TORKOL-4160 file (C-alpha; in steps of 0.2 Angstrom, whole numbers, padded with zeros to 4 digits, m for minus):
455
<pt num="1" X="0076" Y="m0069" Z="m0159"/>
<pt num="2" X="0080" Y="m0052" Z="m0161"/>
<pt num="3" X="0081" Y="m0036" Z="m0172"/>
<pt num="4" X="0098" Y="m0036" Z="m0179"/>
<pt num="5" X="0110" Y="m0027" Z="m0167"/>
<pt num="6" X="0113" Y="m0011" Z="m0177"/>
<pt num="7" X="0095" Y="m0008" Z="m0175"/>
<pt num="8" X="0098" Y="m0007" Z="m0157"/>
<pt num="9" X="0109" Y="0009" Z="m0150"/>
<pt num="10" X="0108" Y="0012" Z="m0134"/>
<pt num="11" X="0115" Y="0029" Z="m0133"/>
<pt num="12" X="0100" Y="0040" Z="m0126"/>
<pt num="13" X="0090" Y="0052" Z="m0132"/>
<pt num="14" X="0095" Y="0072" Z="m0131"/>
<pt num="15" X="0089" Y="0088" Z="m0129"/>
<pt num="16" X="0070" Y="0090" Z="m0132"/>
<pt num="17" X="0067" Y="0071" Z="m0134"/>
<pt num="18" X="0072" Y="0067" Z="m0119"/>
<pt num="19" X="0063" Y="0080" Z="m0110"/>
<pt num="20" X="0047" Y="0074" Z="m0120"/>
<pt num="21" X="0048" Y="0055" Z="m0117"/>
<pt num="22" X="0052" Y="0058" Z="m0099"/>
<pt num="23" X="0037" Y="0069" Z="m0097"/>
<pt num="24" X="0027" Y="0055" Z="m0105"/>
<pt num="25" X="0035" Y="0042" Z="m0094"/>
<pt num="26" X="0034" Y="0052" Z="m0078"/>
<pt num="27" X="0015" Y="0055" Z="m0082"/>
<pt num="28" X="0011" Y="0039" Z="m0085"/>
<pt num="29" X="0019" Y="0035" Z="m0067"/>
<pt num="30" X="0010" Y="0049" Z="m0060"/>
<pt num="31" X="m0008" Y="0044" Z="m0066"/>
<pt num="32" X="m0005" Y="0025" Z="m0058"/>
<pt num="33" X="0001" Y="0030" Z="m0042"/>
<pt num="34" X="m0006" Y="0046" Z="m0040"/>
<pt num="35" X="m0025" Y="0037" Z="m0041"/>
<pt num="36" X="m0021" Y="0022" Z="m0030"/>
<pt num="37" X="m0015" Y="0033" Z="m0016"/>
<pt num="38" X="m0028" Y="0044" Z="m0017"/>
<pt num="39" X="m0041" Y="0031" Z="m0018"/>
<pt num="40" X="m0036" Y="0025" Z="m0001"/>
<pt num="41" X="m0043" Y="0041" Z="0007"/>
<pt num="42" X="m0059" Y="0040" Z="0000"/>
<pt num="43" X="m0063" Y="0022" Z="0006"/>
<pt num="44" X="m0073" Y="0025" Z="0022"/>
<pt num="45" X="m0086" Y="0037" Z="0010"/>
<pt num="46" X="m0086" Y="0024" Z="m0005"/>
<pt num="47" X="m0091" Y="0011" Z="0009"/>
<pt num="48" X="m0106" Y="0021" Z="0014"/>
<pt num="49" X="m0109" Y="0026" Z="m0003"/>
<pt num="50" X="m0109" Y="0007" Z="m0010"/>
<pt num="51" X="m0118" Y="0001" Z="0005"/>
<pt num="52" X="m0105" Y="m0009" Z="0010"/>
<pt num="53" X="m0094" Y="m0013" Z="0028"/>
<pt num="54" X="m0078" Y="m0005" Z="0030"/>
<pt num="55" X="m0070" Y="m0022" Z="0030"/>
<pt num="56" X="m0077" Y="m0026" Z="0013"/>
<pt num="57" X="m0074" Y="m0009" Z="0005"/>
<pt num="58" X="m0054" Y="m0016" Z="0007"/>
<pt num="59" X="m0058" Y="m0024" Z="m0008"/>
<pt num="60" X="m0057" Y="m0008" Z="m0017"/>
<pt num="61" X="m0037" Y="m0007" Z="m0014"/>
<pt num="62" X="m0035" Y="m0026" Z="m0014"/>
<pt num="63" X="m0044" Y="m0029" Z="m0031"/>
<pt num="64" X="m0030" Y="m0016" Z="m0038"/>
<pt num="65" X="m0015" Y="m0023" Z="m0030"/>
<pt num="66" X="m0018" Y="m0041" Z="m0035"/>
<pt num="67" X="m0022" Y="m0038" Z="m0052"/>
<pt num="68" X="m0005" Y="m0027" Z="m0054"/>
<pt num="69" X="0006" Y="m0038" Z="m0046"/>
<pt num="70" X="m0001" Y="m0056" Z="m0053"/>
<pt num="71" X="m0001" Y="m0046" Z="m0072"/>
<pt num="72" X="0016" Y="m0038" Z="m0070"/>
<pt num="73" X="0028" Y="m0052" Z="m0077"/>
<pt num="74" X="0017" Y="m0056" Z="m0093"/>
<pt num="75" X="0015" Y="m0036" Z="m0096"/>
<pt num="76" X="0035" Y="m0035" Z="m0094"/>
<pt num="77" X="0035" Y="m0050" Z="m0106"/>
<pt num="78" X="0024" Y="m0045" Z="m0120"/>
<pt num="79" X="0031" Y="m0027" Z="m0120"/>
<pt num="80" X="0049" Y="m0035" Z="m0126"/>
<pt num="81" X="0035" Y="m0044" Z="m0139"/>
<pt num="82" X="0026" Y="m0026" Z="m0146"/>
<pt num="83" X="0037" Y="m0012" Z="m0139"/>
<pt num="84" X="0039" Y="m0005" Z="m0123"/>
<pt num="85" X="0032" Y="0013" Z="m0128"/>
<pt num="86" X="0016" Y="0002" Z="m0137"/>
<pt num="87" X="0014" Y="m0007" Z="m0120"/>
<pt num="88" X="0015" Y="0009" Z="m0111"/>
<pt num="89" X="0000" Y="0018" Z="m0122"/>
<pt num="90" X="m0010" Y="0002" Z="m0119"/>
<pt num="91" X="m0009" Y="0002" Z="m0102"/>
<pt num="92" X="m0013" Y="0021" Z="m0101"/>
<pt num="93" X="m0028" Y="0018" Z="m0112"/>
<pt num="94" X="m0034" Y="0002" Z="m0102"/>
<pt num="95" X="m0031" Y="0013" Z="m0087"/>
<pt num="96" X="m0042" Y="0028" Z="m0091"/>
<pt num="97" X="m0057" Y="0015" Z="m0099"/>
<pt num="98" X="m0053" Y="0007" Z="m0079"/>
<pt num="99" X="m0056" Y="0026" Z="m0073"/>
<pt num="100" X="m0072" Y="0029" Z="m0082"/>
<pt num="101" X="m0077" Y="0012" Z="m0076"/>
<pt num="102" X="m0074" Y="0017" Z="m0057"/>
<pt num="103" X="m0083" Y="0034" Z="m0058"/>
<pt num="104" X="m0100" Y="0027" Z="m0063"/>
<pt num="105" X="m0100" Y="0010" Z="m0051"/>
<pt num="106" X="m0113" Y="0010" Z="m0040"/>
<pt num="107" X="m0111" Y="m0008" Z="m0031"/>
<pt num="108" X="m0095" Y="m0016" Z="m0024"/>
<pt num="109" X="m0094" Y="m0030" Z="m0037"/>
<pt num="110" X="m0092" Y="m0018" Z="m0052"/>
<pt num="111" X="m0080" Y="m0006" Z="m0042"/>
<pt num="112" X="m0070" Y="m0022" Z="m0039"/>
<pt num="113" X="m0069" Y="m0027" Z="m0057"/>
<pt num="114" X="m0066" Y="m0009" Z="m0063"/>
<pt num="115" X="m0052" Y="m0007" Z="m0050"/>
<pt num="116" X="m0045" Y="m0025" Z="m0056"/>
<pt num="117" X="m0045" Y="m0017" Z="m0073"/>
<pt num="118" X="m0037" Y="m0001" Z="m0067"/>
<pt num="119" X="m0023" Y="m0014" Z="m0060"/>
<pt num="120" X="m0019" Y="m0021" Z="m0076"/>
<pt num="121" X="m0018" Y="m0005" Z="m0083"/>
<pt num="122" X="m0006" Y="0000" Z="m0069"/>
<pt num="123" X="0003" Y="m0016" Z="m0072"/>
<pt num="124" X="0006" Y="m0013" Z="m0091"/>
<pt num="125" X="0014" Y="0005" Z="m0086"/>
<pt num="126" X="0024" Y="m0001" Z="m0072"/>
<pt num="127" X="0031" Y="m0017" Z="m0082"/>
<pt num="128" X="0039" Y="m0006" Z="m0093"/>
<pt num="129" X="0043" Y="0011" Z="m0087"/>
<pt num="130" X="0062" Y="0007" Z="m0081"/>
<pt num="131" X="0065" Y="0000" Z="m0098"/>
<pt num="132" X="0059" Y="0017" Z="m0107"/>
<pt num="133" X="0069" Y="0026" Z="m0094"/>
<pt num="134" X="0084" Y="0015" Z="m0100"/>
<pt num="135" X="0082" Y="0019" Z="m0115"/>
<pt num="136" X="0081" Y="0037" Z="m0115"/>
<pt num="137" X="0096" Y="0039" Z="m0103"/>
<pt num="138" X="0115" Y="0033" Z="m0109"/>
<pt num="139" X="0121" Y="0020" Z="m0095"/>
<pt num="140" X="0132" Y="0035" Z="m0090"/>
<pt num="141" X="0116" Y="0044" Z="m0085"/>
<pt num="142" X="0106" Y="0030" Z="m0081"/>
<pt num="143" X="0106" Y="0035" Z="m0062"/>
<pt num="144" X="0098" Y="0050" Z="m0067"/>
<pt num="145" X="0084" Y="0044" Z="m0076"/>
<pt num="146" X="0079" Y="0032" Z="m0062"/>
<pt num="147" X="0080" Y="0046" Z="m0049"/>
<pt num="148" X="0069" Y="0057" Z="m0058"/>
<pt num="149" X="0060" Y="0042" Z="m0058"/>
<pt num="150" X="0057" Y="0038" Z="m0040"/>
<pt num="151" X="0054" Y="0056" Z="m0038"/>
<pt num="152" X="0038" Y="0056" Z="m0048"/>
<pt num="153" X="0033" Y="0040" Z="m0036"/>
<pt num="154" X="0037" Y="0050" Z="m0022"/>
<pt num="155" X="0026" Y="0065" Z="m0028"/>
<pt num="156" X="0011" Y="0053" Z="m0034"/>
<pt num="157" X="0013" Y="0045" Z="m0015"/>
<pt num="158" X="0012" Y="0063" Z="m0007"/>
<pt num="159" X="0001" Y="0071" Z="m0016"/>
<pt num="160" X="m0013" Y="0056" Z="m0016"/>
<pt num="161" X="m0020" Y="0059" Z="0001"/>
<pt num="162" X="m0020" Y="0078" Z="m0001"/>
<pt num="163" X="m0029" Y="0077" Z="m0019"/>
<pt num="164" X="m0041" Y="0066" Z="m0013"/>
<pt num="165" X="m0044" Y="0075" Z="0004"/>
<pt num="166" X="m0048" Y="0091" Z="m0007"/>
<pt num="167" X="m0057" Y="0083" Z="m0019"/>
<pt num="168" X="m0069" Y="0076" Z="m0005"/>
<pt num="169" X="m0071" Y="0094" Z="0002"/>
<pt num="170" X="m0077" Y="0101" Z="m0013"/>
<pt num="171" X="m0086" Y="0086" Z="m0024"/>
<pt num="172" X="m0091" Y="0069" Z="m0021"/>
<pt num="173" X="m0078" Y="0053" Z="m0022"/>
<pt num="174" X="m0083" Y="0049" Z="m0041"/>
<pt num="175" X="m0072" Y="0064" Z="m0045"/>
<pt num="176" X="m0055" Y="0056" Z="m0037"/>
<pt num="177" X="m0057" Y="0045" Z="m0056"/>
<pt num="178" X="m0065" Y="0057" Z="m0067"/>
<pt num="179" X="m0046" Y="0067" Z="m0066"/>
<pt num="180" X="m0039" Y="0054" Z="m0073"/>
<pt num="181" X="m0044" Y="0058" Z="m0092"/>
<pt num="182" X="m0034" Y="0076" Z="m0094"/>
<pt num="183" X="m0019" Y="0068" Z="m0085"/>
<pt num="184" X="m0021" Y="0052" Z="m0096"/>
<pt num="185" X="m0024" Y="0062" Z="m0110"/>
<pt num="186" X="m0009" Y="0070" Z="m0109"/>
<pt num="187" X="0003" Y="0057" Z="m0107"/>
<pt num="188" X="m0005" Y="0046" Z="m0120"/>
<pt num="189" X="m0002" Y="0061" Z="m0134"/>
<pt num="190" X="0014" Y="0065" Z="m0126"/>
<pt num="191" X="0018" Y="0045" Z="m0128"/>
<pt num="192" X="0012" Y="0042" Z="m0145"/>
<pt num="193" X="0024" Y="0059" Z="m0150"/>
<pt num="194" X="0039" Y="0056" Z="m0140"/>
<pt num="195" X="0042" Y="0037" Z="m0133"/>
<pt num="196" X="0057" Y="0030" Z="m0140"/>
<pt num="197" X="0051" Y="0015" Z="m0153"/>
<pt num="198" X="0070" Y="0007" Z="m0154"/>
<pt num="199" X="0073" Y="m0009" Z="m0143"/>
<pt num="200" X="0077" Y="m0026" Z="m0145"/>
<pt num="201" X="0061" Y="m0039" Z="m0149"/>
<pt num="202" X="0058" Y="m0056" Z="m0145"/>
<pt num="203" X="0049" Y="m0065" Z="m0157"/>
<pt num="204" X="0034" Y="m0072" Z="m0149"/>
<pt num="205" X="0024" Y="m0072" Z="m0131"/>
<pt num="206" X="0023" Y="m0087" Z="m0121"/>
<pt num="207" X="0003" Y="m0086" Z="m0117"/>
<pt num="208" X="0005" Y="m0104" Z="m0108"/>
<pt num="209" X="0019" Y="m0098" Z="m0096"/>
<pt num="210" X="0009" Y="m0082" Z="m0093"/>
<pt num="211" X="m0005" Y="m0091" Z="m0087"/>
<pt num="212" X="0006" Y="m0101" Z="m0077"/>
<pt num="213" X="0014" Y="m0085" Z="m0069"/>
<pt num="214" X="m0003" Y="m0078" Z="m0066"/>
<pt num="215" X="m0009" Y="m0093" Z="m0057"/>
<pt num="216" X="0007" Y="m0096" Z="m0047"/>
<pt num="217" X="0007" Y="m0078" Z="m0039"/>
<pt num="218" X="m0011" Y="m0077" Z="m0039"/>
<pt num="219" X="m0011" Y="m0095" Z="m0028"/>
<pt num="220" X="0002" Y="m0086" Z="m0017"/>
<pt num="221" X="m0006" Y="m0070" Z="m0013"/>
<pt num="222" X="m0023" Y="m0077" Z="m0008"/>
<pt num="223" X="m0015" Y="m0090" Z="0003"/>
<pt num="224" X="m0006" Y="m0079" Z="0010"/>
<pt num="225" X="m0020" Y="m0069" Z="0015"/>
<pt num="226" X="m0031" Y="m0084" Z="0021"/>
<pt num="227" X="m0017" Y="m0089" Z="0031"/>
<pt num="228" X="m0012" Y="m0070" Z="0039"/>
<pt num="229" X="m0032" Y="m0069" Z="0042"/>
<pt num="230" X="m0034" Y="m0087" Z="0053"/>
<pt num="231" X="m0047" Y="m0091" Z="0041"/>
<pt num="232" X="m0046" Y="m0110" Z="0034"/>
<pt num="233" X="m0028" Y="m0113" Z="0037"/>
<pt num="234" X="m0028" Y="m0129" Z="0029"/>
<pt num="235" X="m0036" Y="m0120" Z="0013"/>
<pt num="236" X="m0024" Y="m0108" Z="0014"/>
<pt num="237" X="m0006" Y="m0120" Z="0016"/>
<pt num="238" X="m0013" Y="m0130" Z="0002"/>
<pt num="239" X="m0015" Y="m0114" Z="m0010"/>
<pt num="240" X="0003" Y="m0108" Z="m0004"/>
<pt num="241" X="0008" Y="m0125" Z="m0008"/>
<pt num="242" X="0001" Y="m0125" Z="m0026"/>
<pt num="243" X="0008" Y="m0107" Z="m0029"/>
<pt num="244" X="0026" Y="m0112" Z="m0025"/>
<pt num="245" X="0025" Y="m0128" Z="m0035"/>
<pt num="246" X="0021" Y="m0117" Z="m0050"/>
<pt num="247" X="0033" Y="m0104" Z="m0047"/>
<pt num="248" X="0045" Y="m0121" Z="m0046"/>
<pt num="249" X="0039" Y="m0127" Z="m0063"/>
<pt num="250" X="0041" Y="m0110" Z="m0071"/>
<pt num="251" X="0059" Y="m0106" Z="m0064"/>
<pt num="252" X="0064" Y="m0125" Z="m0070"/>
<pt num="253" X="0055" Y="m0122" Z="m0088"/>
<pt num="254" X="0060" Y="m0106" Z="m0091"/>
<pt num="255" X="0077" Y="m0105" Z="m0086"/>
<pt num="256" X="0085" Y="m0111" Z="m0102"/>
<pt num="257" X="0074" Y="m0100" Z="m0113"/>
<pt num="258" X="0082" Y="m0087" Z="m0123"/>
<pt num="259" X="0068" Y="m0073" Z="m0117"/>
<pt num="260" X="0058" Y="m0081" Z="m0103"/>
<pt num="261" X="0043" Y="m0074" Z="m0099"/>
<pt num="262" X="0047" Y="m0078" Z="m0081"/>
<pt num="263" X="0065" Y="m0069" Z="m0075"/>
<pt num="264" X="0074" Y="m0083" Z="m0070"/>
<pt num="265" X="0089" Y="m0080" Z="m0082"/>
<pt num="266" X="0091" Y="m0061" Z="m0073"/>
<pt num="267" X="0087" Y="m0068" Z="m0054"/>
<pt num="268" X="0099" Y="m0083" Z="m0060"/>
<pt num="269" X="0112" Y="m0068" Z="m0060"/>
<pt num="270" X="0120" Y="m0065" Z="m0042"/>
<pt num="271" X="0118" Y="m0047" Z="m0042"/>
<pt num="272" X="0100" Y="m0046" Z="m0049"/>
<pt num="273" X="0095" Y="m0057" Z="m0036"/>
<pt num="274" X="0104" Y="m0050" Z="m0021"/>
<pt num="275" X="0097" Y="m0032" Z="m0028"/>
<pt num="276" X="0080" Y="m0039" Z="m0029"/>
<pt num="277" X="0080" Y="m0049" Z="m0011"/>
<pt num="278" X="0088" Y="m0031" Z="m0003"/>
<pt num="279" X="0073" Y="m0023" Z="m0012"/>
<pt num="280" X="0058" Y="m0034" Z="m0005"/>
<pt num="281" X="0064" Y="m0032" Z="0012"/>
<pt num="282" X="0065" Y="m0015" Z="0012"/>
<pt num="283" X="0047" Y="m0013" Z="0005"/>
<pt num="284" X="0042" Y="m0026" Z="0019"/>
<pt num="285" X="0050" Y="m0014" Z="0032"/>
<pt num="286" X="0041" Y="0001" Z="0023"/>
<pt num="287" X="0023" Y="m0006" Z="0023"/>
<pt num="288" X="0026" Y="m0011" Z="0042"/>
<pt num="289" X="0029" Y="0006" Z="0044"/>
<pt num="290" X="0015" Y="0014" Z="0033"/>
<pt num="291" X="0000" Y="0003" Z="0037"/>
<pt num="292" X="0003" Y="0004" Z="0056"/>
<pt num="293" X="0009" Y="0025" Z="0059"/>
<pt num="294" X="m0009" Y="0030" Z="0058"/>
<pt num="295" X="m0014" Y="0019" Z="0073"/>
<pt num="296" X="0004" Y="0025" Z="0081"/>
<pt num="297" X="0001" Y="0042" Z="0079"/>
<pt num="298" X="m0017" Y="0042" Z="0085"/>
<pt num="299" X="m0017" Y="0030" Z="0099"/>
<pt num="300" X="0000" Y="0030" Z="0106"/>
<pt num="301" X="0004" Y="0049" Z="0104"/>
<pt num="302" X="m0014" Y="0054" Z="0105"/>
<pt num="303" X="m0014" Y="0065" Z="0088"/>
<pt num="304" X="m0028" Y="0069" Z="0079"/>
<pt num="305" X="m0031" Y="0063" Z="0061"/>
<pt num="306" X="m0029" Y="0080" Z="0053"/>
<pt num="307" X="m0012" Y="0081" Z="0063"/>
<pt num="308" X="m0007" Y="0063" Z="0059"/>
<pt num="309" X="m0009" Y="0066" Z="0040"/>
<pt num="310" X="0002" Y="0079" Z="0042"/>
<pt num="311" X="0015" Y="0072" Z="0051"/>
<pt num="312" X="0014" Y="0056" Z="0039"/>
<pt num="313" X="0017" Y="0069" Z="0023"/>
<pt num="314" X="0035" Y="0071" Z="0031"/>
<pt num="315" X="0040" Y="0053" Z="0024"/>
<pt num="316" X="0035" Y="0055" Z="0006"/>
<pt num="317" X="0044" Y="0073" Z="0007"/>
<pt num="318" X="0060" Y="0064" Z="0012"/>
<pt num="319" X="0057" Y="0052" Z="m0004"/>
<pt num="320" X="0056" Y="0066" Z="m0015"/>
<pt num="321" X="0071" Y="0077" Z="m0009"/>
<pt num="322" X="0081" Y="0062" Z="m0008"/>
<pt num="323" X="0079" Y="0053" Z="m0025"/>
<pt num="324" X="0086" Y="0064" Z="m0037"/>
<pt num="325" X="0100" Y="0068" Z="m0027"/>
<pt num="326" X="0105" Y="0049" Z="m0023"/>
<pt num="327" X="0101" Y="0045" Z="m0043"/>
<pt num="328" X="0115" Y="0057" Z="m0048"/>
<pt num="329" X="0126" Y="0051" Z="m0036"/>
<pt num="330" X="0122" Y="0033" Z="m0041"/>
<pt num="331" X="0131" Y="0038" Z="m0056"/>
<pt num="332" X="0147" Y="0043" Z="m0049"/>
<pt num="333" X="0150" Y="0031" Z="m0034"/>
<pt num="334" X="0146" Y="0014" Z="m0030"/>
<pt num="335" X="0127" Y="0011" Z="m0030"/>
<pt num="336" X="0128" Y="m0003" Z="m0018"/>
<pt num="337" X="0136" Y="0007" Z="m0005"/>
<pt num="338" X="0124" Y="0022" Z="m0007"/>
<pt num="339" X="0109" Y="0008" Z="m0006"/>
<pt num="340" X="0116" Y="0002" Z="0009"/>
<pt num="341" X="0117" Y="0017" Z="0018"/>
<pt num="342" X="0100" Y="0023" Z="0013"/>
<pt num="343" X="0094" Y="0007" Z="0022"/>
<pt num="344" X="0103" Y="0010" Z="0036"/>
<pt num="345" X="0094" Y="0029" Z="0037"/>
<pt num="346" X="0080" Y="0021" Z="0036"/>
<pt num="347" X="0081" Y="0010" Z="0049"/>
<pt num="348" X="0088" Y="0024" Z="0060"/>
<pt num="349" X="0071" Y="0034" Z="0056"/>
<pt num="350" X="0063" Y="0019" Z="0062"/>
<pt num="351" X="0072" Y="0017" Z="0078"/>
<pt num="352" X="0071" Y="0036" Z="0082"/>
<pt num="353" X="0053" Y="0035" Z="0082"/>
<pt num="354" X="0050" Y="0019" Z="0090"/>
<pt num="355" X="0061" Y="0026" Z="0105"/>
<pt num="356" X="0051" Y="0043" Z="0106"/>
<pt num="357" X="0041" Y="0045" Z="0122"/>
<pt num="358" X="0022" Y="0046" Z="0121"/>
<pt num="359" X="0025" Y="0065" Z="0126"/>
<pt num="360" X="0035" Y="0068" Z="0111"/>
<pt num="361" X="0031" Y="0084" Z="0100"/>
<pt num="362" X="0028" Y="0085" Z="0083"/>
<pt num="363" X="0043" Y="0091" Z="0078"/>
<pt num="364" X="0054" Y="0077" Z="0084"/>
<pt num="365" X="0040" Y="0065" Z="0077"/>
<pt num="366" X="0040" Y="0072" Z="0059"/>
<pt num="367" X="0059" Y="0073" Z="0058"/>
<pt num="368" X="0060" Y="0055" Z="0062"/>
<pt num="369" X="0048" Y="0051" Z="0049"/>
<pt num="370" X="0057" Y="0063" Z="0039"/>
<pt num="371" X="0075" Y="0052" Z="0041"/>
<pt num="372" X="0065" Y="0036" Z="0037"/>
<pt num="373" X="0057" Y="0043" Z="0022"/>
<pt num="374" X="0075" Y="0051" Z="0016"/>
<pt num="375" X="0083" Y="0034" Z="0019"/>
<pt num="376" X="0068" Y="0026" Z="0007"/>
<pt num="377" X="0074" Y="0039" Z="m0006"/>
<pt num="378" X="0092" Y="0036" Z="m0005"/>
<pt num="379" X="0089" Y="0017" Z="m0005"/>
<pt num="380" X="0079" Y="0015" Z="m0021"/>
<pt num="381" X="0086" Y="0024" Z="m0035"/>
<pt num="382" X="0104" Y="0015" Z="m0035"/>
<pt num="383" X="0099" Y="m0002" Z="m0030"/>
<pt num="384" X="0085" Y="0000" Z="m0045"/>
<pt num="385" X="0101" Y="0006" Z="m0056"/>
<pt num="386" X="0109" Y="m0010" Z="m0050"/>
<pt num="387" X="0096" Y="m0021" Z="m0058"/>
<pt num="388" X="0094" Y="m0011" Z="m0073"/>
<pt num="389" X="0111" Y="m0009" Z="m0078"/>
<pt num="390" X="0115" Y="m0028" Z="m0074"/>
<pt num="391" X="0101" Y="m0035" Z="m0088"/>
<pt num="392" X="0108" Y="m0038" Z="m0104"/>
<pt num="393" X="0103" Y="m0031" Z="m0119"/>
<pt num="394" X="0083" Y="m0036" Z="m0125"/>
<pt num="395" X="0082" Y="m0040" Z="m0107"/>
<pt num="396" X="0077" Y="m0022" Z="m0101"/>
<pt num="397" X="0057" Y="m0026" Z="m0100"/>
<pt num="398" X="0062" Y="m0042" Z="m0088"/>
<pt num="399" X="0074" Y="m0031" Z="m0079"/>
<pt num="400" X="0061" Y="m0017" Z="m0076"/>
<pt num="401" X="0048" Y="m0031" Z="m0072"/>
<pt num="402" X="0060" Y="m0038" Z="m0059"/>
<pt num="403" X="0060" Y="m0019" Z="m0051"/>
<pt num="404" X="0041" Y="m0018" Z="m0050"/>
<pt num="405" X="0039" Y="m0038" Z="m0044"/>
<pt num="406" X="0051" Y="m0033" Z="m0031"/>
<pt num="407" X="0039" Y="m0018" Z="m0025"/>
<pt num="408" X="0024" Y="m0027" Z="m0026"/>
<pt num="409" X="0030" Y="m0044" Z="m0018"/>
<pt num="410" X="0037" Y="m0032" Z="m0005"/>
<pt num="411" X="0021" Y="m0022" Z="m0002"/>
<pt num="412" X="0010" Y="m0039" Z="m0001"/>
<pt num="413" X="0020" Y="m0047" Z="0010"/>
<pt num="414" X="0022" Y="m0032" Z="0021"/>
<pt num="415" X="0004" Y="m0030" Z="0021"/>
<pt num="416" X="m0001" Y="m0051" Z="0024"/>
<pt num="417" X="0013" Y="m0049" Z="0040"/>
<pt num="418" X="0005" Y="m0033" Z="0046"/>
<pt num="419" X="m0011" Y="m0042" Z="0045"/>
<pt num="420" X="m0004" Y="m0058" Z="0056"/>
<pt num="421" X="0006" Y="m0044" Z="0069"/>
<pt num="422" X="m0013" Y="m0036" Z="0073"/>
<pt num="423" X="m0021" Y="m0055" Z="0074"/>
<pt num="424" X="m0007" Y="m0060" Z="0086"/>
<pt num="425" X="m0003" Y="m0047" Z="0095"/>
<pt num="426" X="m0020" Y="m0035" Z="0095"/>
<pt num="427" X="m0014" Y="m0025" Z="0110"/>
<pt num="428" X="0002" Y="m0018" Z="0104"/>
<pt num="429" X="0002" Y="m0022" Z="0087"/>
<pt num="430" X="0007" Y="m0004" Z="0082"/>
<pt num="431" X="0021" Y="m0004" Z="0091"/>
<pt num="432" X="0025" Y="m0022" Z="0086"/>
<pt num="433" X="0025" Y="m0015" Z="0069"/>
<pt num="434" X="0036" Y="m0002" Z="0071"/>
<pt num="435" X="0050" Y="m0013" Z="0080"/>
<pt num="436" X="0048" Y="m0024" Z="0064"/>
<pt num="437" X="0051" Y="m0011" Z="0052"/>
<pt num="438" X="0067" Y="m0006" Z="0062"/>
<pt num="439" X="0073" Y="m0023" Z="0063"/>
<pt num="440" X="0071" Y="m0028" Z="0044"/>
<pt num="441" X="0075" Y="m0012" Z="0036"/>
<pt num="442" X="0093" Y="m0014" Z="0048"/>
<pt num="443" X="0094" Y="m0032" Z="0040"/>
<pt num="444" X="0091" Y="m0026" Z="0024"/>
<pt num="445" X="0106" Y="m0013" Z="0027"/>
<pt num="446" X="0119" Y="m0025" Z="0032"/>
<pt num="447" X="0113" Y="m0038" Z="0020"/>
<pt num="448" X="0117" Y="m0024" Z="0006"/>
<pt num="449" X="0134" Y="m0020" Z="0015"/>
<pt num="450" X="0137" Y="m0039" Z="0014"/>
<pt num="451" X="0136" Y="m0037" Z="m0005"/>
<pt num="452" X="0146" Y="m0022" Z="m0007"/>
<pt num="453" X="0161" Y="m0033" Z="0003"/>
<pt num="454" X="0159" Y="m0047" Z="m0010"/>
<pt num="455" X="0163" Y="m0037" Z="m0023"/>
């Protein structure tokens, strides 16, 4: 079933090898996150250039997110078959090819295809990145590596809009995709040289269950979107039921497998299921905030688009500053308590912004957003450490898939819920979204604290 146990010694890398390996991993992460966040700001320009309405241009974003979500678990399992390092390198190559196709796209249909291909490449990278981090760092220092991983994600989110705006100021939108080539090339070369090759390997890849996973998650996402937009509710409900049925079937068939593609074995572990559930709640809360914040700042607080963009930057700055600190603390103190505290700080940040009067100054608004971002940065590394350290040897890929699936599931559910709120409460949707973000973050914090009391 696996290589001999002597072939797998989890003591991490040291010295320059660790430095080069983590550089390769973080460059790959930055590649996928930076492109996603920088392309979003160019949507209006792309829509005009491709001759489509703003509403249809959203599919340029949705195609990427949908492809990433439905392929994440199969690629995580495939990484256990062919090697996590090789999976990451394949993902980088696919992402680079797709970037070229995005840069030369001249129609929405072709752009959607290229963005979906980019999403597949991004899923290859994200499905195994934490598994690689676990191989690079020994268990005693795992939080440090996960904190660095969170730092790069925060940097990608923070730099993306600014980079996209800068490129649009000096060139056309095509260069948002062309700049991926040198960055991805560096990640690929370093990955081939430095990424660790030693791991457990599974004997086979279950194509049938991979197709079931893609179909089940795909039906759930499409059904949710149809229902949230109030279009053909019966069809959306039927798709939701079909997706739930396939996931239920997968859970039953994969729960007894030695190396399941769908991580039923990992999610059957109480600590893994609780950490994943709390993570999903945190990303739902974050998406309620991140999607509505531009409308709140421009419509409620009467800030310009430029000032709003600067104020929103306080969120990723908080994430960037808090993530490495939280990661190091997670190696010394209770990860569960740290994660709970981070969620509470995030909820307080949302509540502070929600309670600001319409005459609030920029400093107090930015401070509230910064506090919420700091809470997010404090939460993610220790919670991800719980998931990764709870996985048995040989299931690093599955655990990495659980982390990324929790993030994408929370983002997808959050985006769907925001669409529903805007449909039902059009007059005061932004404030409702902020109230929902506050409530869900607080509930997630209490659930996490309850988890710590059970230990």
